[in-house]
N, C-alpha and C positions, 0 to 999 in steps of 0.2 A: 632908482637910477639904470637906466635902459644897460642892457648888457648886449655888446657884440656877438654875431652867430657865431657859432663854432667853426676855427678855421679847418677848411679840407684842403688836402693837398691833391693834385692833379693826378696822382698815382692813388688814391683813394678814391677819388671819384669814377677813373676809369674802372679800377675795382669792384666800382659797385657800393663802398661804404659808405659813402656821402650823398648817395644819388636822392634819398629825401629829404636832403637839407639844401644843396645848391645843385644848379646845373649850370654849367660853363653854356654861353653863347654858342650857336652853331656856326657863326661866322667869325672868327679871330678878329676882334676888333683893330682899327689901322693903328691906335696907339700903342699896341701889346707887339705889334709887327718889329723882327728883329733885321738886322741887315739887309737890303734889297727887298724890302716888302715881304719877308716871309718870318713866321712866327719864332719867336727865341728858340733854342731846342729842349726848354725845361715844359714849353707847353706844344711840343709836338705830338701827335700820336707815333709812335713809332712801331715801322709794322715789318714783317717778315714775310718773303714769297717762298710758298713751298709747293716748287713743281714750275718750271721756266720755259716750257715750251710754247707753242703759238699762242694760245690765248694770253698767257702770262707776258709774251712778247708783243703782241699787237695792240692789247687792250688794258691788261691790268698794269704793267711797269708804266706805261708811257702817260695812263690818265693819273695813278697815284702820286710819282716822281714829281709831276708840277705842281700839287696842293701844296700851297702854303703853308699848311699845318699839318701836314706830314712829313714823316723822315724814314725811310728804308735803311733798317740798318744791317739785314741777313739777306741770303738768297740760299736755297736748298734745291737740289737736282742730284737723281741718280745718273746724270751722266756728266761728267765733269765737263764738256764741252759747252753744254747749255747754260750751266749755272755761272762758269767764268764770264761767258758773252754778256748775262745778265747783270754780272756785277759791274763790267768795263760800261755798260747802258747806264747803269746807277749814277754811279762815279763820275762820270764824263758829262751826265746832266748838271748834276750836283755843282760841278766847277764851273761850268760854263754860266749857273745862277749864282756863281759868288757866295754859295753858303759857307758857312762855318759849320764841317761837319766830320766826323769819323769815318773812317774806309768802312764800306760794305762789305762784311764777311761771307764766307761761303762755308757750307756743309753739304755733306753727301747722305748723310740719316736726319732725319725732320725732329727726331726725339733730342739732338743736339741744340737745333734752333730751339725747340720749346722750353730747353731748360733755361735762356737767357733769361733772367728778370728784368731785364730795360728794354723788353718785346712787349708791347702793348697787345697786339693786334697781328693777326697770320693771314695772308690771302692764299688760299689751297686751290691748287690748277692741276692738280695730278691727274692719269688715267681713274675712270668711275670706280673702279675695284679700290683705290686708293684713296677714297673720299672719309670713310667711317671713321677709320681708327686717327688719323690725324685729329678730325673736328672733336670727338671724344677726348683724347688726349690735350688736345689744346684747351679745352673746357677747362680741364681739371690742371692746367695749368696757370689759369687765370687769364687767358688770353680770349680776346671777342675774334669772331671769324667771318672771312666773307668765303664761301665754297662755292666752285664751280658747279653748274647743274650738270647731268643727273644730281640730287644732292646723295643718295645712295645707289648701292647695287639691290639692296634687298628690302622686306620689308620690315625685317628683324633691327636692321642697323637703322631705319629711320626712327623707328621707336626708341632706340637707346640714342641717337643723337639728339631728339626731343629731351629727353630725361636730360642729359649731360647739360644743354643749354641751360633748362629751367634751374636746375640743383645748384648751379654756380654761378646763377645771374648773370649770362653772357649775353651779348648785344651778336646774332648773326644775319647775314644776310646770304641767302642762296643768289647764284648769279641767273636767274631768270628774269635778264634786263631787261624784257617788252614792257615787264608793267612800271620801268621808268621810261616809257615812248621812246626808246634807243632809235627803235626801226619804225615809228609813224604812230598811229593814233590808238594803240590798243587800250588807254586810259578812255576815252572818249567812247569808243565800244560798249566797253563796261556799264558808263554811265547811260547810255542810251538804253543798253538794255535792261539796265536796271529802273529804269524810269519810265518801263512800258511802252517803250516806242514800238516794239513789234509784237505786243500784246504778250498774253502769256507762254513763255517758252514750251513748246513741246519736244524739238528734237535739235539737236548738235551732230552735227561730222566734225572730224577732225582729220586733217589731211596731212600724216608723216608716214614715215617709212617704215620697213618692217623690221620685225623681233630677230635679234642673233641668234648664233647657230654655234655649235661646240667648235673650236679649233682644230685646225686639220693642218695648219701649215708646216712646211718641212723644217728641220731643225738647221742652224747655219752655225760655222763658228763663231765664239763672242769675240767681242772686240776691247782692245784695254781703254779705260777710262767709263766704261760701264758698270754700275752695280747691279747685273741681271737680276742675282738672288733677291736684292732689293725692291725691285721694279716687282718681280713677280708676287710678292708680299704673301698673302694667305692664299693665291690661287696654288692651284695644281701645279707641282713642279714640272717643266719642259724645259727644252732646249731652247736658246737664243733666235729671234727670228726680226729680221729689221722692219719686216711689215708690223711688227706689233710695234717696236722700237726703234724706228730710224734715227740713227746717230747724229750728233749736234744740232745746229740752228736750221730747220728747214722750214718750206712754206706751205706745208700741207697738212689736213688734219690726219695723223696715222689711223690704220685700218683696225686697231684693239677695238674700236666700236663696234665691229661686225661679230664679236666672239663672247658667247656666254660667261666665258670665264672671267672677263673683265668688263662687260657692258650688255646692257639691254636691248643693244641694236641702235639702226637709225629709229626705231620706234621710241627710243629713250631721248636718242641725241636732239632732234627736234620737238617731241614730245613733252619734253620737261618744259619746253617753253608754250607750245599751243595748247596743250591740257591744262595748263597754268593758267592762262589767257581765259578759258572756257570754264574754271572753277570761279575764277574773280570775277568773269560775267554772270554767272549761274548763283553767285554769293554763299560759294559752298567752302571758302577758307579752313573752314572748322568741321569738313566732314567730308565727304565721299559717294562712290556708288555703293549701293547693297545687293547686287545682283551684277555677274558678268558673264557673258553666253558666247561661245566661240561660235565661228563660221561653221555649215556644215561641212564644209570641203575639208579635212583635217591637213591640206598642206596649203592653206590659203593664207596668205601673209596680210591680209586686212580685213575688215568685217567682223569683227568683235564688237560686241555691245555693252556699253554700260547702263543700266539700269537705276536710279536715283530713286530714293524713298517718295518723293512727290509725283513720280511717274515720269520724268522728265528722260529719254532714251539718247545717249549719246552711242556714237559709232566711228570705228576707228578706220577712216577710209576716206576718199573723196579729195576734191581740191585742195592743194596746200592751204592750211591756216585753219579756220574755223568758220563754218555757217551753222546759224543758228535761224529754226525755222519757230514761229511764233503765229498766236491767231489774228495777227494783222499782217503780217509779213517775214519778209528773213533778212538779216544782215550777215554781211562776209565782211571777214577781217584777216588780212594777211600783212605781210611786211610792207609798207606803203603804198597798201589798199584798205579803202573803208567803203562801202558801199552798202546800199539796202535795195530791196524792191518789196513794193513800190518807193521809188527815188525819193520822194518825198518826207519819207517816214524821218530821215534825220537831214532834212534839207535845215530844219528851222534850229538856230541854237538851244541850248539846255537852258530853261528859265530857271528862275533863284528858287522854284519849288521842285525842281526836280533834282536828282540824285547828283551831287556834285562829289567826287572821291578826292583823296589826296593827290596833289601835283610834285612828283618828286623832282628833284633839283637835277637827278642823273644817281644810276645806280650805287656807284661808289661815293657821290658826295652825300647820298642819304645814309649809308653806314657809317659815315665819317661823324659826321652829325649826331648821331643816335648812339656811337662811344661816347661822345661826350655830354648827350641829353639822357643814356641811357631807357631810351623808349626802344619799341619794337621797330626794325625797319620794314622797308614797304614789303619784301619776300622775307620776313621770317620764318626761323627754322620750320615750325607747325605747316607753313605756305608751300613750302618748299617739299616738304616731307608728303603732304596730301596730293600734290601735282604727281610727284613723281613714282606715290603708290597706285596709280592709275594705270601707268605703264607696265607697273610690275604686275599686278592684278591682269592684266589684258596679256602679258607673256606668260603667266603661269597659264591662262585658258587655252593659249594657243599650243604650247609646249606640249601640255598633256590632256588637250582636246575634251574638255570636259565643261561644264558650266560649275560655278561657285556663288556662295551664298558669302556676303562679308559685313562685318559688322563694323562701320568707319570710327565709333565711337570707342570700341574696345579693343580697336586694331587685331582683330581674331576673325576667322572663317568660322561659320556659325555651324556647329554640329558636325564636323566635318576634320577628325583627325588628321586624317593623309594630307590634306591641302595645311594644314597647321604645321605641319613637318616641313612644308616647303617656305616658311616663313624666311629661313636662313638657308646658307650655302655651308658646304663642308669648309674647313678651313685648315690650313696647315697649324700644329701645334704651335708654330711660334709666333702666330698671330691669329689668336682667338679674340673674339669681338670681345672688347673692355667692358667693363661695367662702368655706369656711368659716375 
């Protein structure tokens, strides 16, 4: 007599316990949809948002809140105005869609949100220096994670995040959404290059901005409604600056990105996108450069070279985006631009025998689908870590003006005690890097 397969609950599936037994469909069937075409609450992926600034406001909230199989339950931000604004947006959207839903709760401290047993996954859209700790703690709390790029501020943080995601069997998507072709033909560029259309790749240039510098901003009086101490986190103690943390809802990217205490600079901001594409095109998602050489001029902010074990040389500088030079010609890719020289190298569509990569349905959709299937998303934690590692290695070469030997398999500098001391930064006692 045949037996029915063991019953696996939605919660068990999302926690990974039933992944080997059953996988929910990536698209919720119509018969399972509740009121107004939305999945019933018991079948939705429940999400919390940590950080509700411009990226959350412009990208994450408006995308996820309209997914039929996703329900936002909470928002968290150290600025009371931003989190209340996000709460109002979500509740208004759900009311307009006539969803049966509980209210959206708000928190100042991300740890309170992570303590919620009814939240399956979190979106982390905080400043760069506040990525690693919430990623690790979310994994330990059994949450799946979508984290903005650059994924981490230091090499040690990347190692610890990979360990946490793997140990706790979490699904993590890094926000390098160019892999989902949000801005153009990046997947096609990778397919052309991997298919050999430009021949054997010899060199790459990646045109992005400069490394960060130490913060020298004047102090300002603190304002009510902002937890400045929590905004600083592991970063050194200093007085408030509206340049770093402009109050309330605003329509610009704050300049904390310029300063070493909080970011890898413009080099990291767009580098996390374009180095990511370079790694993808070179099929180096599980590796990276082995040597990093700074420019001769110690004041230069471009020109660092990354040498791969196969001899490919990648240089920071040049035209925005990525330019690949091979034995048959060149290919250039940036947002909205894909071209080659000679032009006919990419004129013909890819044949069935050439390389075809996974076509993402969208960065957020891919993440939610993978939460259900328990597969790795298109920009898994290691991919995000490997891409931002290039930025971090380059910045260390710029800041210290010396060459570095790197072992990408071991995540260590080769025979270089001093450089291995640069793997992480100094941290305030309350915010040491947690164990996985």
